[in-house]
Backbone as CSV, one residue per row, in Angstrom:
resi,resn,N_x,N_y,N_z,CA_x,CA_y,CA_z,C_x,C_y,C_z
1,UNK,25.621,-20.842,1.469,25.347,-19.529,2.045,25.883,-18.439,1.113
2,UNK,25.046,-17.443,0.824,25.439,-16.350,-0.065,25.513,-15.056,0.725
3,UNK,26.596,-14.342,0.577,26.783,-13.091,1.309,26.190,-11.919,0.540
4,UNK,25.465,-11.065,1.240,24.938,-9.824,0.686,25.403,-8.693,1.595
5,UNK,26.041,-7.698,1.011,26.594,-6.607,1.787,25.499,-5.643,2.259
6,UNK,25.618,-5.220,3.508,24.640,-4.282,4.068,24.598,-2.990,3.262
7,UNK,25.759,-2.566,2.749,25.788,-1.312,1.987,24.992,-1.423,0.685
8,UNK,24.882,-2.650,0.122,24.074,-2.835,-1.081,22.585,-2.704,-0.758
9,UNK,22.197,-3.201,0.396,20.807,-3.050,0.839,20.494,-1.575,1.034
10,UNK,21.382,-0.854,1.691,21.194,0.587,1.903,21.065,1.322,0.583
11,UNK,21.972,1.044,-0.343,21.968,1.718,-1.649,20.656,1.481,-2.382
12,UNK,20.194,0.242,-2.417,18.975,-0.071,-3.153,17.744,0.557,-2.499
13,UNK,17.671,0.533,-1.185,16.509,1.128,-0.520,16.492,2.633,-0.707
14,UNK,17.657,3.266,-0.680,17.719,4.700,-0.970,17.116,4.990,-2.342
15,UNK,17.559,4.248,-3.345,17.058,4.458,-4.703,15.574,4.158,-4.810
16,UNK,15.110,3.127,-4.109,13.704,2.729,-4.181,12.787,3.751,-3.505
17,UNK,13.246,4.366,-2.417,12.447,5.408,-1.772,12.221,6.572,-2.732
18,UNK,13.265,6.949,-3.456,13.157,8.042,-4.426,12.280,7.625,-5.602
19,UNK,12.509,6.420,-6.109,11.730,5.924,-7.256,10.242,5.838,-6.932
20,UNK,9.907,5.238,-5.808,8.498,5.023,-5.466,7.759,6.334,-5.279
21,UNK,8.449,7.359,-4.832,7.793,8.644,-4.580,7.694,9.535,-5.813
22,UNK,8.360,9.138,-6.897,8.313,9.951,-8.112,7.628,9.263,-9.292
23,UNK,7.570,7.943,-9.275,7.021,7.213,-10.413,6.019,6.170,-9.935
24,UNK,4.806,6.260,-10.420,3.814,5.238,-10.111,4.079,4.017,-10.987
25,UNK,3.757,2.839,-10.479,3.986,1.616,-11.246,3.125,1.606,-12.511
26,UNK,3.574,0.867,-13.516,2.866,0.852,-14.802,1.430,0.358,-14.656
27,UNK,1.202,-0.636,-13.777,-0.153,-1.150,-13.631,-1.081,-0.103,-13.044
28,UNK,-0.578,0.732,-12.127,-1.407,1.793,-11.553,-1.688,2.880,-12.589
29,UNK,-0.682,3.229,-13.379,-0.887,4.238,-14.423,-1.920,3.759,-15.443
30,UNK,-1.821,2.501,-15.808,-2.771,1.939,-16.761,-4.178,1.904,-16.182
31,UNK,-4.283,1.557,-14.901,-5.596,1.517,-14.254,-6.236,2.895,-14.205
32,UNK,-5.440,3.916,-13.909,-5.964,5.288,-13.894,-6.414,5.710,-15.292
33,UNK,-5.630,5.342,-16.297,-5.992,5.706,-17.672,-7.296,5.032,-18.093
34,UNK,-7.424,3.755,-17.787,-8.646,3.034,-18.127,-9.849,3.605,-17.374
35,UNK,-9.628,3.995,-16.126,-10.709,4.588,-15.339,-11.168,5.896,-15.955
36,UNK,-10.213,6.705,-16.420,-10.568,7.983,-17.046,-11.364,7.755,-18.328
37,UNK,-11.034,6.700,-19.046,-11.760,6.394,-20.285,-13.197,5.969,-19.995
38,UNK,-13.399,5.250,-18.891,-14.710,4.669,-18.600,-15.575,5.538,-17.695
39,UNK,-14.986,6.492,-16.993,-15.728,7.295,-16.019,-16.928,7.988,-16.664
40,UNK,-18.090,7.841,-16.021,-19.333,8.378,-16.585,-19.599,9.825,-16.180
41,UNK,-19.018,10.252,-15.083,-19.206,11.627,-14.624,-18.226,12.560,-15.326
42,UNK,-18.724,13.687,-15.826,-17.856,14.659,-16.496,-16.810,15.199,-15.537
43,UNK,-17.245,15.560,-14.328,-16.302,16.058,-13.337,-15.321,14.970,-12.914
44,UNK,-15.835,13.749,-12.732,-14.962,12.646,-12.362,-13.908,12.387,-13.419
45,UNK,-14.297,12.429,-14.690,-13.356,12.231,-15.794,-12.289,13.331,-15.789
46,UNK,-12.723,14.562,-15.506,-11.777,15.682,-15.464,-10.749,15.486,-14.347
47,UNK,-11.213,15.031,-13.191,-10.304,14.807,-12.066,-9.298,13.716,-12.403
48,UNK,-9.761,12.629,-13.002,-8.861,11.533,-13.364,-7.828,11.980,-14.400
49,UNK,-8.229,12.823,-15.345,-7.282,13.359,-16.328,-6.241,14.241,-15.634
50,UNK,-6.683,15.012,-14.630,-5.741,15.847,-13.887,-4.734,14.992,-13.117
51,UNK,-5.202,13.868,-12.578,-4.294,12.964,-11.878,-3.256,12.387,-12.846
52,UNK,-3.680,12.064,-14.057,-2.737,11.573,-15.066,-1.712,12.641,-15.419
53,UNK,-2.185,13.891,-15.557,-1.268,15.005,-15.844,-0.261,15.175,-14.708
54,UNK,-0.736,15.027,-13.482,0.133,15.160,-12.319,1.252,14.117,-12.341
55,UNK,0.899,12.892,-12.719,1.903,11.829,-12.800,2.973,12.154,-13.839
56,UNK,2.549,12.696,-14.966,3.492,13.023,-16.033,4.429,14.151,-15.603
57,UNK,3.865,15.169,-14.977,4.683,16.294,-14.510,5.680,15.828,-13.450
58,UNK,5.204,14.984,-12.535,6.075,14.483,-11.472,7.266,13.730,-12.053
59,UNK,7.010,12.890,-13.044,8.080,12.097,-13.647,9.058,12.976,-14.420
60,UNK,8.531,13.929,-15.165,9.385,14.770,-16.012,10.217,15.753,-15.196
61,UNK,9.634,16.311,-14.140,10.303,17.348,-13.355,10.876,16.840,-12.037
62,UNK,10.796,15.530,-11.802,11.272,14.920,-10.548,10.671,15.620,-9.328
63,UNK,9.343,15.673,-9.336,8.572,16.199,-8.212,7.796,15.029,-7.623
64,UNK,7.726,14.904,-6.309,6.958,13.802,-5.728,5.517,13.791,-6.227
65,UNK,4.989,12.603,-6.478,3.630,12.491,-6.992,2.583,12.833,-5.940
66,UNK,2.993,12.932,-4.677,2.110,13.434,-3.619,2.980,14.154,-2.601
67,UNK,2.476,15.254,-2.043,3.269,15.993,-1.060,3.491,15.184,0.213
68,UNK,2.568,14.250,0.521,2.776,13.339,1.640,3.593,12.162,1.130
69,UNK,4.888,12.208,1.356,5.758,11.143,0.849,5.815,9.942,1.790
70,UNK,4.932,9.947,2.782,4.625,8.734,3.515,5.616,8.322,4.590
71,UNK,5.182,7.333,5.354,6.070,6.608,6.254,6.529,5.373,5.494
72,UNK,7.831,5.113,5.523,8.379,4.018,4.722,8.004,2.670,5.329
73,UNK,7.264,1.885,4.559,6.933,0.513,4.943,7.771,-0.404,4.057
74,UNK,8.533,-1.290,4.683,9.457,-2.149,3.949,9.120,-3.610,4.207
75,UNK,8.889,-4.353,3.134,8.709,-5.802,3.225,10.015,-6.469,2.786
76,UNK,10.563,-7.315,3.663,11.818,-8.011,3.374,11.560,-9.510,3.341
77,UNK,11.722,-10.128,2.177,11.661,-11.581,2.066,13.093,-12.080,1.993
78,UNK,13.573,-12.601,3.109,14.984,-12.943,3.270,15.178,-14.442,3.094
79,UNK,15.944,-14.804,2.092,16.255,-16.215,1.885,17.059,-16.751,3.052
80,UNK,16.725,-17.954,3.518,17.404,-18.499,4.700,18.869,-18.837,4.435
81,UNK,19.236,-18.874,3.156,20.630,-19.121,2.814,21.373,-17.840,2.436
82,UNK,20.767,-16.687,2.727,21.434,-15.403,2.514,21.995,-14.909,3.847
83,UNK,23.174,-14.334,3.784,23.818,-13.818,4.997,24.194,-12.363,4.766
84,UNK,23.714,-11.474,5.632,24.027,-10.051,5.510,25.340,-9.771,6.219
85,UNK,26.284,-9.187,5.482,27.591,-8.858,6.025,27.789,-7.347,6.054
86,UNK,28.586,-6.882,7.005,28.950,-5.470,7.047,27.996,-4.593,7.823
87,UNK,27.094,-5.190,8.582,26.172,-4.393,9.379,24.884,-5.138,9.641
88,UNK,24.097,-4.601,10.543,22.811,-5.204,10.869,21.780,-4.875,9.791
89,UNK,20.899,-5.818,9.516,19.914,-5.640,8.453,19.013,-4.438,8.725
90,UNK,18.470,-4.330,9.930,17.561,-3.223,10.242,18.254,-1.875,10.103
91,UNK,19.518,-1.819,10.528,20.258,-0.557,10.404,20.515,-0.216,8.941
92,UNK,20.786,-1.234,8.120,21.000,-1.003,6.687,19.731,-0.477,6.030
93,UNK,18.593,-1.038,6.421,17.310,-0.590,5.870,17.043,0.866,6.256
94,UNK,17.177,1.178,7.524,16.890,2.543,7.975,17.866,3.565,7.410
95,UNK,19.114,3.147,7.217,20.071,4.063,6.589,19.677,4.346,5.144
96,UNK,19.141,3.342,4.454,18.656,3.555,3.097,17.486,4.520,3.055
97,UNK,16.564,4.375,3.995,15.430,5.304,4.081,15.934,6.715,4.384
98,UNK,16.863,6.825,5.329,17.417,8.133,5.703,18.041,8.824,4.494
99,UNK,18.885,8.094,3.782,19.545,8.681,2.613,18.545,9.018,1.509
100,UNK,17.588,8.127,1.289,16.607,8.362,0.235,15.776,9.605,0.468
101,UNK,15.317,9.785,1.690,14.465,10.934,1.978,15.258,12.232,2.066
102,UNK,16.525,12.152,2.465,17.338,13.364,2.504,17.840,13.744,1.119
103,UNK,18.425,12.793,0.392,18.978,13.093,-0.925,17.884,13.323,-1.964
104,UNK,16.718,12.710,-1.758,15.605,12.907,-2.680,14.755,14.119,-2.358
105,UNK,15.115,14.844,-1.306,14.364,16.028,-0.877,12.886,15.692,-0.674
106,UNK,12.647,14.549,-0.026,11.294,14.088,0.243,10.862,14.557,1.629
107,UNK,9.576,14.821,1.791,9.088,15.340,3.060,9.317,14.337,4.185
108,UNK,9.817,14.827,5.301,10.059,13.984,6.462,8.848,14.073,7.379
109,UNK,8.168,12.949,7.570,6.873,12.960,8.248,6.827,12.126,9.517
110,UNK,7.968,11.588,9.938,7.974,10.675,11.084,8.370,11.419,12.354
111,UNK,7.622,11.175,13.446,7.942,11.768,14.739,8.429,10.686,15.696
112,UNK,9.334,11.068,16.616,9.974,10.103,17.520,8.984,9.446,18.460
113,UNK,8.052,10.220,18.961,7.110,9.736,19.964,5.695,10.089,19.513
114,UNK,4.745,9.161,19.629,3.396,9.436,19.131,2.662,10.524,19.909
115,UNK,3.121,10.852,21.109,2.464,11.885,21.910,3.218,13.210,21.850
116,UNK,4.548,13.185,22.004,5.313,14.432,22.083,5.723,14.979,20.719
117,UNK,5.685,14.158,19.657,5.662,14.609,18.270,6.898,15.360,17.775
118,UNK,8.089,15.038,18.254,9.293,15.669,17.713,9.711,14.942,16.431
119,UNK,9.879,15.699,15.355,10.207,15.112,14.060,11.629,14.533,14.070
120,UNK,11.781,13.327,13.489,13.105,12.703,13.433,13.990,13.335,12.360
121,UNK,13.386,14.106,11.476,14.084,14.893,10.447,14.726,14.062,9.335
122,UNK,14.491,12.742,9.305,15.023,11.936,8.207,14.074,10.808,7.800
123,UNK,12.855,10.860,8.323,11.792,9.901,8.006,12.054,8.489,8.507
124,UNK,12.994,8.340,9.423,13.190,7.048,10.075,12.595,7.118,11.478
125,UNK,12.287,5.970,12.065,12.516,4.627,11.540,11.428,4.190,10.566
126,UNK,11.791,3.270,9.699,10.813,2.635,8.821,10.038,1.576,9.598
127,UNK,8.920,1.164,9.035,8.190,-0.001,9.543,8.626,-1.183,8.678
128,UNK,9.289,-2.149,9.294,9.909,-3.247,8.544,9.216,-4.560,8.881
129,UNK,8.832,-5.289,7.847,8.223,-6.613,8.011,9.155,-7.644,7.374
130,UNK,9.510,-8.675,8.141,10.440,-9.700,7.677,9.720,-11.032,7.457
131,UNK,10.068,-11.696,6.371,9.680,-13.087,6.143,10.941,-13.868,5.796
132,UNK,11.119,-15.012,6.431,12.223,-15.899,6.082,11.696,-16.905,5.072
133,UNK,12.317,-16.944,3.903,11.848,-17.790,2.804,12.995,-18.666,2.312
134,UNK,12.680,-19.564,1.394,13.708,-20.424,0.814,14.614,-19.606,-0.113
135,UNK,15.851,-20.096,-0.294,16.746,-19.472,-1.263,17.835,-18.634,-0.623
136,UNK,18.606,-17.955,-1.486,19.737,-17.157,-1.009,19.654,-15.705,-1.477
137,UNK,18.444,-15.260,-1.796,18.239,-13.889,-2.238,17.427,-13.115,-1.202
138,UNK,17.408,-11.804,-1.351,16.549,-10.951,-0.537,15.679,-10.120,-1.476
139,UNK,14.372,-10.274,-1.328,13.447,-9.445,-2.088,12.998,-8.290,-1.201
140,UNK,13.144,-7.081,-1.703,12.789,-5.876,-0.959,11.629,-5.186,-1.662
141,UNK,10.594,-4.872,-0.918,9.499,-4.056,-1.432,9.387,-2.812,-0.560
142,UNK,9.514,-1.653,-1.192,9.383,-0.378,-0.501,8.015,0.200,-0.840
143,UNK,7.229,0.507,0.188,5.858,0.986,-0.015,5.590,2.192,0.891
144,UNK,5.963,3.395,0.467,5.684,4.583,1.282,4.176,4.761,1.459
145,UNK,3.722,4.953,2.696,2.281,5.013,2.970,1.901,6.367,3.556
146,UNK,1.126,7.128,2.778,0.610,8.402,3.259,-0.518,8.183,4.253
147,UNK,-0.704,9.158,5.126,-1.644,8.937,6.221,-3.034,9.513,5.978
148,UNK,-3.268,10.185,4.857,-4.639,10.554,4.535,-5.499,9.317,4.389
149,UNK,-4.968,8.336,3.657,-5.680,7.067,3.484,-5.449,6.127,4.653
150,UNK,-4.238,6.139,5.224,-3.937,5.230,6.336,-4.894,5.456,7.505
151,UNK,-5.219,6.718,7.747,-6.115,7.049,8.861,-7.535,6.526,8.660
152,UNK,-7.862,6.145,7.441,-9.206,5.653,7.147,-9.309,4.131,7.249
153,UNK,-8.223,3.477,7.631,-8.198,2.018,7.692,-8.869,1.519,8.968
154,UNK,-9.349,0.274,8.914,-10.152,-0.276,10.009,-9.820,-1.740,10.267
155,UNK,-10.069,-2.164,11.521,-10.041,-3.591,11.867,-11.384,-3.947,12.488
156,UNK,-11.940,-5.053,12.055,-13.206,-5.557,12.578,-12.968,-6.961,13.137
157,UNK,-13.297,-7.169,14.388,-13.194,-8.504,14.979,-14.590,-9.134,14.925
158,UNK,-14.876,-9.768,13.791,-16.202,-10.329,13.566,-16.355,-11.683,14.255
159,UNK,-17.595,-12.098,14.373,-17.900,-13.444,14.864,-17.924,-14.395,13.667
160,UNK,-17.557,-15.661,13.867,-17.618,-16.618,12.758,-18.987,-16.665,12.094
161,UNK,-20.050,-16.476,12.879,-21.407,-16.522,12.325,-21.682,-15.373,11.367
162,UNK,-20.876,-14.311,11.431,-21.069,-13.191,10.494,-20.778,-13.618,9.060
163,UNK,-19.881,-14.565,8.899,-19.633,-15.167,7.598,-19.185,-14.196,6.526
164,UNK,-19.316,-14.646,5.281,-18.810,-13.867,4.152,-19.577,-12.567,3.960
165,UNK,-20.866,-12.566,4.278,-21.636,-11.327,4.150,-21.188,-10.303,5.183
166,UNK,-20.830,-10.785,6.372,-20.295,-9.886,7.383,-18.983,-9.264,6.940
167,UNK,-18.151,-10.059,6.281,-16.883,-9.546,5.761,-17.136,-8.464,4.712
168,UNK,-18.035,-8.747,3.790,-18.353,-7.758,2.744,-18.879,-6.468,3.353
169,UNK,-19.769,-6.590,4.326,-20.328,-5.398,4.964,-19.250,-4.586,5.680
170,UNK,-18.280,-5.276,6.280,-17.188,-4.586,6.964,-16.369,-3.762,5.974
171,UNK,-16.043,-4.367,4.830,-15.252,-3.660,3.818,-16.022,-2.452,3.291
172,UNK,-17.289,-2.649,2.981,-18.105,-1.547,2.452,-18.284,-0.441,3.483
173,UNK,-18.413,-0.818,4.752,-18.524,0.182,5.816,-17.258,1.029,5.900
174,UNK,-16.100,0.377,5.838,-14.832,1.107,5.917,-14.690,2.081,4.754
175,UNK,-15.041,1.644,3.551,-14.921,2.507,2.374,-15.910,3.664,2.452
176,UNK,-17.144,3.374,2.852,-18.154,4.429,2.964,-17.746,5.462,3.999
177,UNK,-17.244,5.009,5.139,-16.817,5.937,6.186,-15.612,6.764,5.742
178,UNK,-14.759,6.176,4.914,-13.587,6.909,4.422,-14.002,8.029,3.479
179,UNK,-14.968,7.747,2.607,-15.471,8.755,1.687,-14.364,9.458,0.927
180,UNK,-14.380,10.791,0.902,-13.365,11.541,0.164,-12.034,11.624,0.885
181,UNK,-11.996,11.261,2.174,-10.786,11.456,2.971,-9.628,10.558,2.562
182,UNK,-9.928,9.478,1.848,-8.873,8.566,1.409,-8.367,8.902,0.011
183,UNK,-8.733,10.075,-0.518,-8.278,10.539,-1.839,-8.579,9.524,-2.945
184,UNK,-9.860,9.190,-3.157,-10.197,8.248,-4.222,-9.917,8.836,-5.606
185,UNK,-9.690,7.947,-6.606,-9.913,6.507,-6.558,-8.850,5.785,-5.737
186,UNK,-9.305,4.834,-4.958,-8.456,4.154,-3.996,-8.186,2.710,-4.414
187,UNK,-7.207,2.122,-3.761,-6.994,0.680,-3.805,-7.300,0.171,-2.405
188,UNK,-8.111,-0.869,-2.317,-8.568,-1.376,-1.027,-7.891,-2.712,-0.750
189,UNK,-7.051,-2.738,0.279,-6.412,-3.966,0.716,-7.201,-4.563,1.869
190,UNK,-7.477,-5.856,1.799,-8.278,-6.532,2.816,-7.526,-7.761,3.313
191,UNK,-7.480,-7.924,4.629,-6.925,-9.119,5.229,-8.001,-9.840,6.015
192,UNK,-8.159,-11.129,5.787,-9.176,-11.927,6.481,-8.485,-13.109,7.150
193,UNK,-8.691,-13.246,8.460,-8.151,-14.389,9.172,-6.967,-14.036,10.054
194,UNK,-6.306,-15.059,10.557,-5.186,-14.852,11.444,-5.634,-14.341,12.793
195,UNK,-4.953,-13.312,13.272,-5.251,-12.677,14.548,-5.415,-11.179,14.310
196,UNK,-5.588,-10.433,15.400,-5.754,-8.978,15.307,-4.664,-8.330,14.456
197,UNK,-3.397,-8.677,14.752,-2.300,-8.024,14.038,-2.037,-8.667,12.680
198,UNK,-2.299,-9.969,12.547,-2.022,-10.660,11.290,-2.922,-10.179,10.167
199,UNK,-4.198,-9.959,10.461,-5.103,-9.528,9.389,-4.713,-8.133,8.886
200,UNK,-4.188,-7.278,9.777,-3.754,-5.949,9.351,-2.549,-6.054,8.414
201,UNK,-1.619,-6.955,8.734,-0.458,-7.151,7.873,-0.870,-7.730,6.522
202,UNK,-1.832,-8.642,6.527,-2.338,-9.192,5.269,-2.915,-8.086,4.387
203,UNK,-3.665,-7.179,5.003,-4.281,-6.085,4.248,-3.228,-5.146,3.689
204,UNK,-2.217,-4.841,4.497,-1.150,-3.954,4.031,-0.403,-4.576,2.863
205,UNK,-0.075,-5.846,2.988,0.663,-6.532,1.918,-0.168,-6.608,0.643
206,UNK,-1.492,-6.704,0.783,-2.361,-6.794,-0.385,-2.249,-5.565,-1.284
207,UNK,-1.906,-4.421,-0.703,-1.796,-3.186,-1.487,-0.623,-3.218,-2.457
208,UNK,0.338,-4.107,-2.243,1.507,-4.165,-3.118,1.282,-5.077,-4.327
209,UNK,0.134,-5.703,-4.391,-0.178,-6.577,-5.522,-0.517,-5.731,-6.756
210,UNK,-0.172,-6.217,-7.934,-0.537,-5.535,-9.172,-2.050,-5.401,-9.250
211,UNK,-2.548,-4.246,-9.706,-3.986,-3.993,-9.677,-4.779,-4.953,-10.561
212,UNK,-4.118,-5.546,-11.543,-4.827,-6.459,-12.435,-4.681,-7.922,-12.018
213,UNK,-4.167,-8.157,-10.827,-3.939,-9.519,-10.346,-4.941,-9.876,-9.254
214,UNK,-5.682,-10.954,-9.458,-6.663,-11.410,-8.481,-6.113,-12.545,-7.635
215,UNK,-6.786,-12.803,-6.530,-6.466,-13.977,-5.709,-6.660,-15.238,-6.542
216,UNK,-5.852,-16.257,-6.251,-6.007,-17.530,-6.957,-7.001,-18.458,-6.256
217,UNK,-7.642,-17.959,-5.188,-8.709,-18.713,-4.518,-10.036,-18.282,-5.144
218,UNK,-10.788,-19.188,-5.756,-11.971,-18.787,-6.523,-12.967,-17.908,-5.766
219,UNK,-13.345,-18.280,-4.529,-14.351,-17.476,-3.837,-13.811,-16.104,-3.457
220,UNK,-12.491,-16.024,-3.213,-11.883,-14.732,-2.881,-11.862,-13.838,-4.119
221,UNK,-11.511,-14.417,-5.268,-11.537,-13.664,-6.530,-12.940,-13.113,-6.792
222,UNK,-13.955,-13.930,-6.581,-15.335,-13.473,-6.784,-15.680,-12.329,-5.837
223,UNK,-15.203,-12.419,-4.584,-15.477,-11.368,-3.617,-14.758,-10.082,-4.001
224,UNK,-13.525,-10.172,-4.487,-12.798,-8.986,-4.948,-13.574,-8.271,-6.051
225,UNK,-14.071,-9.045,-7.016,-14.799,-8.460,-8.136,-16.129,-7.861,-7.690
226,UNK,-16.833,-8.577,-6.812,-18.122,-8.073,-6.330,-17.936,-6.782,-5.539
227,UNK,-16.974,-6.769,-4.634,-16.761,-5.584,-3.804,-16.321,-4.387,-4.637
228,UNK,-15.481,-4.626,-5.639,-15.076,-3.517,-6.503,-16.287,-2.905,-7.198
229,UNK,-17.173,-3.773,-7.704,-18.383,-3.270,-8.350,-19.278,-2.497,-7.395
230,UNK,-19.436,-3.000,-6.183,-20.302,-2.327,-5.213,-19.693,-1.016,-4.725
231,UNK,-18.378,-0.998,-4.562,-17.705,0.243,-4.155,-17.838,1.299,-5.247
232,UNK,-17.653,0.888,-6.499,-17.768,1.840,-7.592,-19.215,2.264,-7.842
233,UNK,-20.146,1.494,-7.308,-21.551,1.888,-7.384,-21.986,2.795,-6.250
234,UNK,-21.057,3.101,-5.348,-21.405,3.935,-4.184,-21.593,5.392,-4.541
235,UNK,-21.003,5.817,-5.686,-21.151,7.210,-6.105,-20.157,8.169,-5.475
236,UNK,-19.242,7.666,-4.636,-18.252,8.560,-4.013,-17.412,9.241,-5.099
237,UNK,-16.879,8.454,-6.003,-16.212,8.973,-7.189,-14.839,9.589,-6.958
238,UNK,-14.169,9.969,-8.061,-12.833,10.575,-7.965,-12.852,11.840,-7.105
239,UNK,-11.925,11.915,-6.168,-11.859,13.069,-5.291,-13.031,13.192,-4.344
240,UNK,-13.898,12.170,-4.321,-15.084,12.235,-3.478,-16.150,13.174,-4.013
241,UNK,-16.043,13.540,-5.298,-16.962,14.517,-5.894,-17.992,13.880,-6.814
242,UNK,-18.151,12.566,-6.669,-19.170,11.864,-7.440,-18.623,11.235,-8.698
243,UNK,-19.170,10.076,-9.043,-18.738,9.396,-10.253,-18.759,7.897,-10.086
244,UNK,-18.311,7.214,-11.111,-18.382,5.757,-11.141,-17.050,5.085,-10.838
245,UNK,-16.031,5.879,-10.480,-14.723,5.310,-10.145,-14.334,5.725,-8.735
246,UNK,-14.662,4.878,-7.769,-14.262,5.126,-6.386,-13.033,4.302,-6.039
247,UNK,-12.912,3.115,-6.614,-11.753,2.254,-6.380,-11.234,1.700,-7.694
248,UNK,-9.933,1.469,-7.737,-9.304,0.869,-8.908,-9.154,-0.635,-8.742
249,UNK,-9.110,-1.093,-7.488,-8.946,-2.523,-7.234,-9.296,-2.829,-5.790
250,UNK,-9.733,-4.060,-5.562,-9.884,-4.611,-4.219,-9.044,-5.872,-4.171
251,UNK,-8.092,-5.913,-3.258,-7.199,-7.067,-3.126,-7.392,-7.688,-1.754
252,UNK,-7.638,-8.985,-1.727,-7.920,-9.692,-0.478,-6.894,-10.794,-0.255
253,UNK,-6.307,-10.814,0.927,-5.450,-11.909,1.366,-6.119,-12.623,2.536
254,UNK,-5.989,-13.941,2.592,-6.590,-14.709,3.685,-5.534,-15.529,4.407
255,UNK,-5.890,-15.960,5.623,-4.984,-16.764,6.444,-5.830,-17.589,7.413
256,UNK,-5.373,-18.790,7.802,-6.120,-19.568,8.792,-6.340,-18.769,10.073
257,UNK,-7.429,-19.079,10.780,-7.737,-18.347,12.004,-8.293,-19.291,13.068
258,UNK,-8.602,-18.735,14.224,-9.106,-19.484,15.372,-10.586,-19.817,15.183
259,UNK,-11.040,-20.904,15.785,-12.436,-21.317,15.652,-13.411,-20.269,16.174
260,UNK,-12.954,-19.396,17.081,-13.866,-18.435,17.705,-13.828,-17.054,17.067
261,UNK,-13.037,-16.877,15.998,-12.881,-15.527,15.470,-12.960,-15.423,13.967
262,UNK,-13.166,-14.192,13.485,-13.139,-13.851,12.069,-12.591,-12.425,11.938
263,UNK,-11.272,-12.258,12.120,-10.684,-10.922,12.018,-10.691,-10.423,10.570
264,UNK,-11.013,-9.150,10.396,-11.013,-8.528,9.076,-10.357,-7.153,9.185
265,UNK,-9.354,-6.904,8.360,-8.712,-5.589,8.308,-8.904,-4.993,6.931
266,UNK,-9.126,-3.682,6.894,-9.262,-2.952,5.638,-8.219,-1.838,5.652
267,UNK,-7.224,-1.967,4.778,-6.175,-0.952,4.672,-6.340,-0.248,3.336
268,UNK,-6.768,0.986,3.379,-7.080,1.740,2.168,-5.869,2.543,1.727
269,UNK,-5.633,2.586,0.427,-4.599,3.452,-0.123,-5.220,4.363,-1.174
270,UNK,-4.736,5.576,-1.249,-5.231,6.542,-2.228,-4.789,6.138,-3.638
271,UNK,-5.070,6.995,-4.618,-4.682,6.701,-5.995,-3.163,6.683,-6.164
272,UNK,-2.429,7.256,-5.205,-0.971,7.182,-5.241,-0.550,5.939,-4.446
273,UNK,-0.826,4.788,-5.028,-0.509,3.503,-4.383,0.931,3.138,-4.736
274,UNK,1.863,3.641,-3.914,3.282,3.586,-4.256,3.947,2.312,-3.741
275,UNK,4.670,1.655,-4.590,5.496,0.526,-4.184,6.428,0.134,-5.315
276,UNK,7.583,-0.362,-4.963,8.484,-0.924,-5.956,9.286,-2.038,-5.296
277,UNK,9.721,-2.990,-6.094,10.409,-4.174,-5.562,11.702,-4.428,-6.319
278,UNK,12.660,-4.971,-5.593,13.924,-5.412,-6.200,14.381,-6.694,-5.518
279,UNK,15.147,-7.492,-6.236,15.717,-8.716,-5.677,17.226,-8.602,-5.680
280,UNK,17.832,-8.815,-4.523,19.295,-8.781,-4.405,19.838,-10.212,-4.303
């Protein structure tokens, strides 16, 4: 059994909240640069260049890369031989989010109640997902999620007979309906299988994958590539103003499901696909 102090979890999450909101990951920066090089629309190319400039200014001047600094989504892969000492894990996580958003001067966007809408003033509570895994380490992924794109996400409870074409149509429908509202170029996370809530979690987790990494399941990899091509052929383009770059990646996760169902979730993220990971 290995002890990990709660204060270390808090410290790292604080730093990660600030990091994720100011610096895009290298794979996302590279994807945006490649998109700007290949974009066929003059206006689309100009928009992509402006997005690159925005990233540089944000990094140099420590300004958030988007004014919507998101609701903190935290993925915790907790080794079964790790023991958290000095406090409860959930409290350590939320304290890290609280400190990160306050000390980083990040916008606080969380309200206590979904109807009465009083702001919590520190961006807590976070949405925390736990997995118990082998080992004695804790892997933390912080993924602030803005709601311009989050609001465009969808769940489809398909019939098994809808098959793979039904899945493709569901993804394309979600992207088409999102249009410019998801701040393209977007990253499209897709979850297939499980249950109503499981497919949504699969889709959310898919957004944290490196943009140049495909599924290791051959038919899923083919579907990712096909859907990316079809989405980019939609003409929505950067900023929704037309062009050949509507998405930078399509990432699909799958899970076993019931004989009577085919759940599909589409979780869209804008070009500010923020996430960072650390292992304690």
